[in-house]
N, C-alpha and C positions, 0 to 999 in steps of 0.2 A: 480577533475582531477584524472586520473588513475596514480597510483604511479609506479615507476620503478619496485618495488618489486612485485606488482600485475602482471605486464606484464611478468616478469621473471617466476613467479609461473605458469602462464597459458601456457607458451611455451611448457611445458612438456606434456600438455593434449590438443590436437587439438580441442576437443569439447568445452573445457573451453575457449580456445583462441577465438573461433568463438563467444561464448557467450559474452565475454568481449568486443570484437570488436563491436558487435551488440549493446551492452549496451552503449558503448562510443558514437556511432553515435546517438542513441536514446536520450541520456542525452544532447548532444550538441543541437539537434533539440528542445528538451524540454526547454532548457535554453534560446534559441532564442524566443520561444513563450512567456516565462515568462517575458523576457526583453521588448517585445512589449506591453504586458499587463501592465507592470510597468509604461511605458510611458503614458498609458491611466489612470493611477491612481489606478490600481488594483494590489495589491501585492499578488502573488501566491507562496506558498512554494514549494520546489522541491519534497516534499514527503507528503504522506497522511498516518496517523495512523488511521485505521478503527476499531473502537470499535463497534462490531456488536450488542451487547446487554448490558444492564446495570445490568443483573442478573448473579451472579457467586457464587458458593458455596465454591470456593477455597479462601484461605487467604494467598496469596503469599507475602513473605517479600518484601517490597519496591514497592508494587503495587501502581502505580500512581492513578489508578481509585478509589481504596478504600480510599486513602489519601484525595481525594477531595470529598468523599462521592457520587461519580458518580455511583459506583457499590454497590449493596446490595445483601442480601441473599433472598430477596423477589422476587415474580414474576415480570417480567419486565412490565413496563407500557409505553405507547406512544412510541413504538419502530418503526423504519423504516421497511417498507415491503421489501421483496426481490426485487421487481421491483424498489423501491426507491433507494436501494443500487446499483442495476445495473445501474440506471441513474447516480448516483454519479461516479461510476467507468467509465462509458462512458465519462463523463465530464472531467475526469482527463487528458486524452489525449489532449483534446482541450485546456486545461488550461496550459499544459506544466508540469504536475506532472508526473515524470518518475518512481517513486517508491512508492508502496503501501504496507503497513505492516498491516496485520490483526492480532489483539492481543487478541482475545477471545479463549476460549477452543473450541475444535472441536465439542463438543456436542451442543454448542450454534450456531454453523454455519451449518444451515440446508443443507442437501445434495443437495436439489434443488438449493439453492442459490450458493453453492460451485461449482456445475457443470456449472450453467449459468455464474457465475463470471469468472471461468477459461476459458470458451469459449470467453467471452468478452475481457478479458485481456491477452489472449494467448501470445501476442507479447510484453507484458509489464513486468516490474519487480514487482513481488508480493512475499512477504515473509509471512509465517504463523508462528505465535508464540502463 
């Protein structure tokens, strides 16, 4: 739910207000989709953390991926293709996932995939980290 502080902060910026309103409507619609799927026995989280590759030469403190040995310094193996990622991003809307966070370095996120993904999820909430 959107807090009173969030609403107050967006009132000084009309573009931010429009964004927050659009997000609130989108989140409510997504929540209804997830509730329907839950009745069918499918639990869908409200967000997706998209780790595009398992290769990273950075050693960030607190990296969840390194802690679980999911990320290594070696060349990635058995990675999803750009088309497979786009399919996943397409499915997020149908499943009621309203927020996607991409957590790899920009170098690992090919320009082709980035452009295609942004076109695909233009009206959804995507954060790059």
